[in-house]
Phi, psi and omega in degrees: 000319180294323179296320178296321180293322179286332181280330183300314178300324179292316178296323179294318180294321178295316179297321179294321179295317179296319179296316179296318179296318178296322178296318179297317181294316179296316179295315180296319179295317179298316178292328176294318178292333177274006179065021177268343175226153173254105182282307177241116183277057179102176182296323181298320178293319179297312179294324178295321177293320175300319179295323176300316180293320179296317179294323177298319177294317178295328178296316179298323178286321184294330180295338177286341180260352178152146182293326182297314178295320180296316180290331175297312177296324180296320179296318177296319179297321179295318179298314179295322180294318178297320178298316180295317178295321179297320178296319179296319178297317181293318183292327182261353179056031182198135175284325180296320177295325180294332176298329177274329185284314188300310177299324181296312184293330180282313184295321180299321179284329178291323183297330184297304179290326181296308180295323179297316180294316178297322180293316179296319177298320178294321178296314180298314180296321179295319179295320178296320179292325176296323177293331177273008179067026172265075194294319183294307179297321180295317180295322179295316180294318179296316178298318178297320178295319179295316178299320178297318178293323175297322178295323176298318177299320178294321178297319179296320176296320179296316179296319178297320178296315179296326178293317178296317177297322178295320177298318178297317182294317180293325178295317177295322179296319178294318179297319179295318179296322178294319179293325179292330179285336180290148179296133181276133181253128181287158179302322180295321178293322177297320179296316179297321179296317177297322179295318179296318179296319179295320179296318178296320179296320178295320178297318179295320178295319179296318178297320178295321179295318179296320179296320179295318178297320179297318178296321178297317179297317179298316179297319178296318180297318179294321178297319178298317181296320179295320179296317180296320180293324178293319179295319180296318179294323181293319182294323179292000000 
């Protein structure tokens, strides 16, 4: 009885942590789909976050072969994690938003291999039970595995959607930053510039008209001279 009493607070704390983490992920995903948060700031951020998880797994394995190798992988993992967090801060322009974004982007990527492995395991176990003629248990495991794989597909679509939205948001952010760096022209200066351009256009049009009139006069003068020369030659 005492062991159960001591275990209950631990189980309660674990359940509460899982509930809070799930709430953060659901909230972050919803805000990301509504374009209020940038979960993955493009394909590079998504692949970088995957690399962080892979390095974390390799770090845990490397410590079994020696502390030096383990700490080497840990240092690489810390650098990648800081880089990923920095991208989230830059894309959302807020550290507070990143507190919601970082757990979301990590948990979504962790769920894909975890659910996938459990689904494959359920399928294999279900097929083996079907071969042993344990039809009910086998059918349940196979159905669970299929549902799990379908869920993995939905998660991949969700991650791809969040990545595309993040790319659009970062592209708009870069364009806005570029426009802010350009010199700002006041409306009065724009009006004066348009007036100067219009005046230049009028001057060019007037010059073209004068040149055309001059050519017409020259042509008329030449025509008169040719006519006079023809009359003189005829009279002679």
